[in-house]
C-alpha positions in Angstrom: 18.2 15.3 1.8 16.7 11.8 2.3 13.2 10.9 1.2 11.0 9.8 4.1 7.8 9.2 2.3 6.0 6.0 3.0 6.6 2.8 1.1 3.2 1.1 0.9 3.5 -2.7 1.0 1.4 -5.8 1.2 2.1 -8.7 3.6 0.4 -12.1 3.6 -0.3 -14.6 6.3 -3.0 -17.1 7.3 -4.9 -16.6 4.0 -5.2 -12.8 4.2 -3.2 -9.9 2.7 -2.7 -6.8 4.8 -1.5 -3.4 3.9 1.2 -1.4 5.7 3.1 1.9 5.3 6.8 1.7 6.0 9.1 4.6 6.9 12.9 4.8 7.5 15.5 2.3 6.7 15.0 -1.5 7.2 18.3 -1.8 9.2 17.2 0.6 11.9 15.4 -0.3 15.1 11.7 -1.2 14.4 8.6 0.5 15.8 5.3 -1.1 14.9 2.0 0.9 14.9 -1.4 -0.8 15.2 -4.6 1.3 15.1 -7.6 0.9 17.3 -11.3 0.7 16.7 -12.5 1.9 13.3 -9.2 3.5 12.3 -6.6 2.5 9.7 -2.8 2.7 9.4 -3.2 6.3 8.3 -4.1 7.3 11.8 -0.3 6.8 12.6 1.1 8.5 9.5 2.6 11.6 11.2 4.1 9.7 14.1 5.4 6.9 11.9 6.9 9.4 9.4 8.5 11.4 12.3 10.1 8.3 13.7 11.4 7.3 10.3 13.0 10.7 10.0 14.6 10.2 13.4 16.4 7.0 12.4 13.8 4.3 13.2 12.2 1.8 10.9 8.5 2.4 11.5 5.6 0.2 10.2 2.0 1.3 10.4 -0.3 -1.7 9.8 -3.9 -2.0 8.7 -5.4 -4.8 10.8 -7.7 -7.5 9.5 -10.8 -6.0 7.9 -9.5 -2.4 8.2 -8.3 0.0 5.6 -6.7 -1.8 2.6 -6.4 -5.1 4.4 -8.4 -8.2 3.4 -11.7 -9.0 5.2 -11.7 -12.4 6.9 -14.1 -14.8 5.1 -15.0 -16.4 8.4 -15.7 -13.0 10.0 -13.2 -13.7 12.8 -11.5 -10.5 13.9 -10.4 -11.7 17.3 -7.2 -10.4 18.8 -5.8 -14.0 18.7 -6.2 -14.2 14.9 -5.1 -10.5 14.4 -1.8 -11.3 16.1 -1.4 -14.5 14.0 -2.0 -12.9 10.7 
């Protein structure tokens, strides 16, 4: 039986390091999960794990200033910069 537990990783861009949890195999089709409001990547754990078990490569991401992601020094959490990070 395969192990579908999350692989927690760090990714960097635009001066910040963000955290994500990855499920499934990297060669599989990708599904990205982004939380809303005051949540974190953990809000998507069950869905992301389920898709990993079904043959997808799912990535649940902590957005800027959420969860284990870095806080922006300039305090800019606009959608434009969240997409760019």
